[in-house]
Structures are given as structure tokens and as C-alpha cells.
N, C-alpha and C positions, 0 to 999 in steps of 0.2 A: 905227081901222082903217087910216088913212093912215100912222100911225107904224109899224104892223106891216109895211106894204109897203115903207117906207123901210128898215126894219131888214133885211128879206129881201134887198132890193137891195144893201145894204151887205155882207151876208154873201156873196152871190153874187159881188160884185166882189172881195172879199178872197180867196175861194176860187180865182177865176180867176188872181189875182196870185200865189197860192201854187202851184197845180197846174201852170200853163203853164211857168214857168221851171224847175220841177223835172224836166221832161221832157228837158232838155238833159243830155248825157253828157260827162264829162271823161275823155279818153283819155291814158294814160301812154304816150307814143311809145316803141316798142321794148319795152314791158312791163318786166320786171325788168332787161333789158340796158340800157335807156335809149337815149339818143342817143349812139351810139358806132360806131366802125369795126367791121366784121365782122358787122353786123346786116343781115338782108335786110328792108328796110323795105317793099318791094313785097309780100312775103308777109305781113308784119305787117298791112298795110292791106287785103289782098285779101278778107278775110271780114267786113269792117266796113262799115257804112253811116253816113256822116257827114252831119250836117244843120246848117243855120244855127242858131246858138245853142250848139252843142257847143264844147268847148275841147280843145286839145292841150297837154299838159304835157311839156316836153322836160327831162329831167334828165341832166346831163353834167358832166364835169370842165371846168374853165375853160380847158383846152387846146383846146376846140372852140368853135364859134359856131352859132347858129341864124339863118339868113337866109331871109326869104321873098323869092322872086325871080320874075321873069317866066318864061314858058314857054321862050323862047329862051335865057335865062341858065341855066335848069335843064338844058336839053339840052346846052349847051356847058360847063357848070360854070363859068360866068363869075362872078367875084366883083367887088365894088366898086360894083355898081349895085343893091343890095338895096332892096326896098320897105320892109323893116324888118329890124333886126339886133339881136342880143343875145349877150352872152358871159358872163353872170353865173353860169351853171351850173344855173339853174332858170328856164326861160322858159315862160310860159303864153301861148298864142295863142288868142284868142277868134275863132271862125269866124263872121264877120258877114255874109258874102256867099256866094251860091251860085256854083258854077263850080269850076274846077280851081285848086287852090292848090299852090304849089311851094316846097319848103324844101330848103336845102343847108347843109352845113358850109362856112364860108368859109376854113378853114385849107387851105393849099396841099396838093393831092393827096387830101384826104379825100373830096371830092365824086366825083372820078374813081374812087375806090376804093369807091364805093357808098353813101357817107354822104349820101343824098338821098332825099326823099320827095315824091311827087306824089299828091294826093288829090282826088277829086271830092266836092264838098259840095253836097248837095241842099237846096232850100228847105225850110223846116220844114213847109210845108203841102202839099208834093208828094212823091210817092214816086218820081218819075223824076228822074234826074240830067241835068245839062247840061254840055256841053263848053266853054261860054263862060267864058273866064278872068275872074278878078276884076280889073277895071280902074278902077272908080269909087272904091272906098274900101278901103285896105289893112286887114288885120287889126290889132287892137290887141295890143301886146306888153306884158306885165307880168311881174313876177318873183314866184314863190311856190314853196314846197316842199310837196309832198303825199306821202302814203305810196305805196309801190310797189304799184299795182294798175292793171289795164288800163282800167277805167272805174269811175265812181262817180256817184251823184246829185250834182247841182250845188247843191242847196238843203238845208240842214241840217234834219232832222226836228224839232229843237228850235225852229228859227225858224218852221217851218210850224205847230207846235203853238201857239206864242206868238201868232202872227198870227191864228190861228183863235180863240183864247181872247179876244183883244182885240176881234175882230169880234163875238163873242157878247156880251161886256160892253156894247159900243156898242148892240147890238140891244136888250138889256134896258133900258138907260137911255132909249132912244128910245121904247120901248113902254111 
């Protein structure tokens, strides 16, 4: 009887590990247009709700950059003091903290011409947003290529299936 309880606990733990991360959303910034001049990023973000755990993918030619900056640097389009910066052409920003996050292109004149994005990120357990800027820990920048889509699940269904299958096998061995 005890081994059955242990098996059920293992299955519950594995399911939590699979389901919770899969709730995060990956947003392709600017949709098919990508991170480019001439895109209205305020409109792009206006109908979306961003949460801690979500990710932004910026796809752009290497003639642009993605810089996460402070509120004042965003407002003034100040370059050179970025929290994080990348110019590889494919930048993924993992949203790790609630608050407002600010992104600009650091190429001269691009921010001033609208290549900037400010987003409010809600905590994943709350439905209300906060205006408190992220000051404790900047977002992580990594480079990746993904297909052009506005959003997608962040966990592969194959990985979820394999993890669940392994948990069921462990449950069988334990019982």
C-alpha cells in the first residue's frame, strides 16, 4: 500500500513539472514583421497579457540590436547603458520578473523612429499587473531561431509524453 502512495506522489510531481512550465507562452515580437523599423510595437503588445515565465523572441537582421533598458533610457532612447544587449539576429528574452520591461534598438535613430517596446509583465500567480520596474534581476538573453508565429507552447508535447511515460514506469516498478 505504501509503494502505491509513493508511486502516486511521483506521478503527481512529474505532472506538475510538465503542466506548469507548459503554461508559459513564447511571443514572436512583431509577429511576421519581426523586430524591425516601421512596426507599431505598442499596438502589437496592446492585446496581449504577458506573465513571468513567458518569453519574447526577437527576429531581426544583424543591422539591429535588442537592448533591455531602464524606464528613463527607454523614454529618452538612451543607448550604451543597457541591462542586456544582443545583436545576433535571433534573441530570446525570458521574462523572469514582474513589472514593466523596456526594449529598444540601439542603432542610431531606430529607437527614435519607434523601434522600442514597453511591456507590463504580471506575476504568473496574479491576474493584476504592476508598474514596478524590474530592478533586482535582469532578464536572461539567449539566442535561438523559431518559426514565425505569434505564440506557441514552451514545452514539447513529445517531452511531456516521455516524462509521463517514465513516471508511469517508475510507478509500476515501485508497486
